[in-house]
N, C-alpha and C positions, 0 to 999 in steps of 0.2 A: 809381670812388669807391664806398665802402661803401653798400649799400642798407639803409634802415630799413623793413622791410616794414610795411604799414599795419595788418596784423592781428596783428603779433607782440606787441602790448600792447593793453590795452583802448582803445577809441575815445575814452573820456573818462577823462582822468587828468592827473596833475601831472608836469611834467618835473622831475627831481631837480636839486638844487643842483649847480653844476659850476664848478670852477676859480676863477680870479681875475676880478673885475669889471674890464672894460676901460674902460668909460665909465659912471660911476655917474650915475643920475638923482637928482633931489632926494630927500633922505631926512631925516626928523626926527632920526635918530640922529646925524647930523653936527652938529646944533645942541643936542644934549643932550635933545631931546624924546623921549617914548615914544609911538608910534602904537598906537591901538587896533586889534584884529583885526577884519577885515571879511570880507564874502562874497567868493568867488572871482570874478575877471573871466573870463568865458568868451570865448575867442578861437578862432574857427573857422579851420581850415587846409584849403583845398580845392585839391588839387594832384594831379598824375599821379605816383604812386609805382609805377606799372607801365605797361606798354605803350610805344609808340614815343616818347611825350613825356616819358618818365622822365628823360632827360638834362637837361630843363629843370625838371621838377617836383621832383626831388630837391634841387637847390640852394635852391629856394624853402623847402622843409621845413627844410633845414639852417639857413638864415638866420633863420627864425622861432625855431627851437629854441635857437640861440645867444642871441638877444635875451631869450627867456623865461627861460632858465636863469640869465642874469645877474640878472634881477629877482628871481627866486625864491631865488637865493643870498643876497639881502639880506633875505629874509623876505616878499617881495611888493612890490607897487607902492604907494607912499604917496600917497593922493589925499585932500585936505582933512583931513589928520590921521589917516586910517584906512589901515591896511596890508592890501592885498588880494593874496592869492596869485593867480597867473595859471594858469588851467586851459585846456589845449588840447583842442579837439574836432576830430579829423581825419577827413577823408573823401577817399578815393582816387578820382579821376575815371577811373582806368584808361585815360586818354588817349582817352576816349569822350565825345561830346557829351551823350548821354542820361544817362550816369553823372554827368557834371558837373551837369546840371540836377537830377537826383535828389539829388546830394550837397548842392547849394545849398539845395534845398527842405528836406532833412532838418536842415540846420544852422539854418536860419531858423525853420521851423515847429515841428520836433520838439525841437531842443535849445535854441531861444530865444536864439541868439547875436546880439549886436549889432555884432560886428566879424568880418570875414572877410579873410584874406590869401590871394590867389590868385583864379583859376588863373593859370598862367604863360603859356599860349598863347592866341592870339586865337580859335582854334576853340572852346575851352572857355569863354573869358571872355565872349564875346558873349551866348550864351543865359543864362549864370549871372547876369549883371548885371541882367537884367530882373527877376529874382526878388529880388535884394538891394536894388535901388533902390526898388522898390515898398514894401518893408518898412522903408525908412530905415536899412538896415544899412550901416555904413561898410565899404567894400571897397577893398583895396589890391592892385594888380597892376602888373607891368611890361610887360604885353602891349601891343604896338605898335598893336593895333586901337583902343585908347583914344584915340589921336590923332585919329581920325575921329569919336569919340563926344563927347569933352569940348569944351565951348565956354565962352566967358566968360559967356554968357547962362544956359546950363543948370547951371553950377556956382555961380551967384549964390545969395544967401540964400533965394530962392524957387524956384530951379531944380530940375528933377527929376533932376539928376545931382550934386547938391551933396554927396552922401555917397560919391562915387566919386573915387579918386585913382590917378594913374599914377606909379609909383615909379622909373621909368627916364626919363632925359632924352629928349625927343622927337627924332625923326629929323632934323627941320629944323635943330635946334641941333647935334646930333651930326655930321651930314654937313658942315655948314659949318665946324665946328671942325677936322675932319680936313683939309679943303681949305686952310683958313687956316694950319694947322700945316705942311702940305706946302709951301706957298708960302714960309713963313718959313725952313724948313730947307734948301730947295733953290734959293734965289735967285729966287723968283717965276717958276717955269716957266709959260709962257703957253699951250702947246698940250697939252690933256689928252685922255685916253681913259679909258673905263670898261668893265670886264668884270665880269659878275655872272651868277648862276645864273638860268635861265629858269623861274622859279616865281613864285607870288604875292608872296612877300617880295622876291624879286629885282626884280620889276617896280616895286613900291612904293619900295623903297630906291633903286633905280637912278634913278628920276625925281628923288628928293630930291638925289642926288649931282649929277646934271646941273644942277639948279637952283642948287646950292651953287657949282658951277664958274662959272656965269654971274654969280651974285651977287658972287663974289670978283673979277670982272673978267678971268677967264681965258677961253680959247676951247675949246670941245668940238670936236675934229677930225672926229668922226663920232658918230652916235647910239650909245648904250650897246650893247655887244656882249653878247648873251645866249648862254651856253653851256648845253647840255643837262645836267641832273642825271645823275650817274654817269659823266661824261666822265673819261677818263684821259689822252688825247692832246689837248692844247689847241692844238697847232700851227696848225690851220686858222683858229681864231679869232685867235690871236696874229699870224699872218701878215697877216691882214686889217687888224689894228690897226697893225702896223708899216708897212704901205703908206701909211697916213695920216700917218705921221711925227710921232707925238706926242713931246713932251718928257717927259711924266709919265704913268704908267699907274696908275689907281686900281683896286685889286682888292677886290671885295666878294663875299659877306658871310659865306661859310662858311669857317671857319679852316683846316680840312684841305685843302679845295680851293685855298684861297689860297696855301698854301705850295707846292703842286704847280704852280700857275700861275706863281708867282714863279720857281721853278726853270727852267721851260721858257721863260719870257719873257726871263730873263737870258741863256739860251743863244742865243736868237734875236736878242738885242739889240733888243728891241721898243721900248724907251724908254731915256732916260738916267737916270731916277729912278723909284722905285716906292713906292706906298703899299699896304699890305695890312691889312685889318681883321680883328681877332679872335684871331690866333695868339699863343701865349706866346713871349716872346723867346728862352728857352732852346731851344724847339722849332725856331725859325728858325735859331739858331746851330748846332744839330746837323744840320739838314737842308740848310742853305745856309751852310756854314762860311766862304765868301768873300763873304758879302753886303756890298754896298757901295752907298751912296746908296739905301738902303732904309729906309722909315719904317713902323712898325706901330703900331696902337692896340689895346690889350687891351680886353676887354669885361666889365666896365668898368675893372678894375684887374689889373695883372700879378701872378702868383704867384711865379715864379722869381726875379724881380728886383723888389723892392718900392721904392717911391719916397718913402714917408713913414713915420714911426713908427706912425701909425694903421693903414696898410695892412699893415705888418709884424705888428702885434699881431693884426689881423683874421685873417691867414692862419695865424699860430701857433695861435690858438684853433680855427680850422677844422680844422687838422691834428689837434689834440688831440681834437676831437669825432669826427672820422671814423676816426682811427687812423693810426698811423705808416706803415702799409703801404698806405693808401688811394690809389687812383688817381683823380686829378682830371681831368675832361674839360674841353674848351674852354669849356663853358657854366658851369663851377663858379663863376666870378667873379660870376655873377648872384646868388649867395647874398647878396652885399653889398647889393643892392637891397632884399631882404626883411628883412635884419638891420637896416639903417638905417631902412627904412620902419616896421618894428614899433617901433623905438625912438622914432620921431617920433610914432607913435600913442600910446605911453605918455606922452610928454611933453605931448601935447595933452590927455589925460585930466587930468593934473595941472594944466594951465593952466585947463581948464574947471571943475575942482573937483568932478567927478562921474564916475561910470562907467556911467551909464544914458542920459543925454540926448544922443542922437547928433547932434541939431542943434547943440547947444553944442560938442560935441567936434569935429564936422566944421569948424565955424567956427574953432575954436582950431587945428586941424590945418592949415588953409589958411594960417595966419599963423606956423606953427612954423618955427623955424630951428634946425638941429642940425649940429654939427661932428663929423666922424667919418672913417671909412675912405674915403669918397667926396668928401672935402673938406667945405665948408660947404653944407648942403642947405637948400633952400626950395622951395615950390611957386609956380608962376606963377599968373596970374589964370584959368587954365583947369585948375587942379589937376594940372598936369604938373610933376614935380620937375626942378630944375636941378642938374646935377652935371657934373664934368669927367671926363677919362679919362687913363689912363697911356699915354704915347707912348714908343717906343724908336726911336732913330736908329742904324742900323748903318753904321759906317764901317770898311772893310777887315776885316770880320768881327766887329768889336767893337760891342756895343750900349751906348748911353747912354740911360738912361730918366729921364723926368720926368713929374710930374702936370701936366696943362694944364687950367685952369679955362675954362668957356665965356665 
């Protein structure tokens, strides 16, 4: 995917108008009214545009950029009859905790922003949110670390995390949705196994998958099997799983590893059906041309095979933004979290009737509902967004894809 270097253009500047508006927010021009010109809305973007987290940080930047360009293409965001251009102030975390803290401090203290999107990873988000929340800055992130931070109590009207929002569905909802969909597609297989990478994410997600299996009334035939990162020969792990005689194997959470595991698992006849999280359907079709009784979930929406007009429009716009020859990685779909999250923030400003009072805007954001590329979005009482995922079922090498709501 094309990189947008953080220093290739001034840190403070306007995104130019771009393309056709996909989903228009409320505008007086639609009712014949003329909005007065107002001051710019400063929107901070704190993300990794360099370093190892770039693959997650770039989609964040791209998603915000698409949302901002749509608004600025209309002349700005109309709030209480005043049209405000959106001004983006960007800071590159360089995939470094200290740089993330410095960037958050610069955005809040020096630039005076009241809204920040990012960072994308838990390593960066944890320290940064301490700065943003003390300053009552509204922060949006898809980082899974927020599941352990946000509670019903601390996101209440008097809570100390009421300005913090997670724009990705929580793992408890996601993992249960994958198990429920697997049961539906494969005739309710009862005996399940799980294979996942041996790292902090793998440990956290693996536990949620095990809980989802039990919650769905199925049986876990052995504790989750953890493979070492960098593994290429998965046969020792898969042989252990096969000996437990599972009906269904759940493969999590790294897409590239997932396809390799699927190939080897089918060769060893590890189970009779399989679920793999994260890969693109066209990648699976190319790498495993005879895939059968295989279910995948994109993260969160598929690119090669789209399931709704909204997701099709989203990817068309993304390709136009990045360029016809751009290469999209497995994490590129994450741009949808930040595109829709930014749009929800804009809608909340309109509902609150101001661009300054973050208490009012946060309260409005918590109640905001928005239809778009991820279906109909809304936050729960812990400020975690609810959305579905694209699933693709492979039968004799042919994928059939659909969007599944939680």
